N, C-alpha and C positions, 0 to 999 in steps of 0.2 A: 913376355917375349922381349928379347933384346933387339937392338938395331939390325944385327946380322940376320936374325930369324925373320924379322919383318921384311927386310930386303929380299930374302929368299922366297917368302910368301908372295910378295908382289911379283917377283921374277917368274914364279911358277904360274901365276894368274896371267901374266903377259904372254908367256909361252903357250899356254892352253888357248888363249884367245887369238894367237897369231897362227894363221894357216899357211904361211909361206914355207918354202922348202930350203930357204937359206939358213945357214948356221948363225943365229943371232946371239948377241951377248945380252941375255935377259937380266942378268945381275946389274950390268951397267945401266940398263934402262930403268930398272927398279930403283937404283941409287939416285938417278936423275929425278924420278918421280918424287921420292922422299925429299930431296934437296929443294925441288920446286915448291912442294907443300910447305916446308919449313920457311923458305924465303917469303912466301905469301902470308906467313904469320900463323900457320896451322900447326897443331901438335897432335901427333898420333898417340892416343892413349887407349889402354884396355878398358873394358866396361866394368870389370870387377878386379879387386885387389885383395891380397891376403891380409889378415888381421894386422900383421906387423907393419905393413905400409900405412894403415890408418893410425897405428900407434905412433909411428915416426911423425906423421903429419900433426897429430894431436900434440906431441911434445914440442914441435916447432912453431905452433900457432901462437899468435898474440893472445894475451888475456886482458881482462878488464872490460869496460863498457865500450862496445862498438855499435854503430848504427847497423841495422840489418843488412843493408847493401855492402857495408864495409866488411861485415863478418863473412858473407857469402863470397865476396871477392878474395878475402884472406884464405878461406878454405880452398877455393879453386887454385889460387896461385901457389899455396903451400903444397897441395897434392901434386900439381904439375912439377914443382921443383923436386920433391921427394922421388917421384916416378922417374924423372930424368936422371937423377943420381943413381937410382937402382938399375937403370937400363945400360949404364956404361960398363 
């Protein structure tokens, strides 16, 4: 999903949860939710990715001897970077 699709998903959830009779701007609210999450340091990512995403991450990763914690951090940061680029 790209950012617009996620915004629409959140907007729909807000709309379904809101029982008021006023015409609300759910997309504006969803955008604010995403901005607040990002400002707090969170990243919204999918649970699963296609094979090409993993290949891009593998191609961008560091090679050589890394401590296990450095390797895990590198995998995580690389995947986040690749996914962020693909979502634009």
